[in-house]
N, C-alpha and C positions, 0 to 999 in steps of 0.2 A: 400256761402262758408262755409264749415264745420269747426267747431272750434275743432281742433284736440288736444288730450291730450298728444301726444308724438311728439318731434320735434328734428331736428338736435341739437346736443350738450347734449341731454339726453342720459343716460345710456340705452342700449338696454335690454329689458327683457331677461334674460339669463338662467333662471332656469326651464322653462316649457319643460318637457321631452315628446315627442310624437314619435309615430311609423312612420317609414320611408320606402320608397322604394328606392333602392332595397332591403334592409334588415335593421333589428335593430331598435333602438331607438336613438333619438338625442335631445340635448338641445344646445342652442347656446353657453353656457359656455364650451362645448366640443370642440369648434372652437376657443377658446381664443387664442390670439396672432397672429391671422391672419385676413386679410380682408375678409369680408363676403358680398356677393351680395345676399340679401334676397328679393325675389319677391313674392307677393301674387296675385293670379289669381282666377277668379271666378269658373271655371269648366273645368275639364279634357275634352279633345276631342272636344271642341267647337272651332270655326274657329279662333277667336282672341287669345285665350289661346294657341292653337296649334302653330300659327305663333310666338307668343312671346317665347314659350318654345324652339321652333326649332331654333329661332335666338340666344337664350342663348346657346343652344347645339353647334351651328356652331361657336360661338365666344368663347367657353370655352378655347381653347388654348391660346387665347390672355389674358383672365381673369387669367388663371393659370400662364401664363408668368409674369403677374403682381402681383402674389402671392395672388390671391383672390379665394375663394370657392363660388360656385353658389349653392344656395338652394332655391327651389320653395315651396310654400305653397298653399294649397287649402283645402276646407272642404271634398273633396272626400276621399273615402275609399282607404285602401291599395290595394284591388283588382282593383279598378279603376285606381289607380296610376300605378299598374303593366302593365295593358293593355295599358294605355296611354304612359308610359315610353318605353315599349317594341316596340309598334307600331310606335314610333317616334324616336327610337334609342337614347333616352335621355341619356347623360353622366354625370349626376349629381343627387344629392339626392332630393327627393320630400318628404315633410312632410305632413302627413295626420292629419288634425285638425277638425275632425267632431263635436267636442263640442266647436269649436271656441275659444279655450284658447289663442293660439298664435295670432289669428285674433283680438281678443278683446284687448289683451295686446298692439298690434301695432295699435289699433283704426282703423282697416280697414273695420270693419262691419259698413256700412253706408246705409242710405235710398237711394233706387234707383227707377227709374221709367222704366217700360216696358209695352208697349202696353196700356198706360194709368192707369196702376196700380202700386201702391207704395208697395215696399217690402224691407226688410233688406237683404242685400247681401254683398259679398266681393267687395270692391273698389279696382280695379287694382292698385297696388302700389308696389313701389320698395324702398329699403333701402340699403345704403352702411354703413356697421358697421366696425369701424376701430379696429385694433389689441387690443386696450384698452377696447373694448366693448362698445364704444359710437356710437351714430348714427352720421355719418359724412355727409350724404346727404339723402334726401328723395324726392320721387316723388308720387303724389297722382293723381287719375283720369287719369292714364297713357293712352296715345294714343300709340298703338303699333308700328306703322311706325316710324322707326329711334330711337326708345327708347334704344335698347341695345347698339347701337353706342354711344348715349349720356351718358349712365351709364359708359361705358368703358372710354370714354374720361374724365368724371368727376373723376373717380377713379384715372387715371394717374395724373390729376391735383392735387388731394388731396395728392398724394404720392410725389409730386415734391417739 
């Protein structure tokens, strides 16, 4: 089990400003005062990442109704995000983090294994950040099936 450096109750790193799709730049401080669903995923247009992103897309009305903004993060370029976002009709912001600034701040860069080879990659993770800017909940090594529903239910519990 990884020894993470950031946990629920900690202040979320708010001042890292990065390029986004569909346009502009964003830092989490820009979203202060609202609930944020921040999910990190390994790579645009791969099966698990596409499934997860489309499930967040489909649940966006429920998250918006609960006053939450969804933001996805990967190391992919803006051009890759544009293709992915448009092909999947994504209805929320994707942050491009090619230099792993936000990924490292949230401690999602972890050693992974693929076909017997170890490498440093993005660990699929989701964070709920409360309106005060603190991490209210965190999921690491996310399994996609049922995850979005779990996040939504947790958000509602945190708000009650």
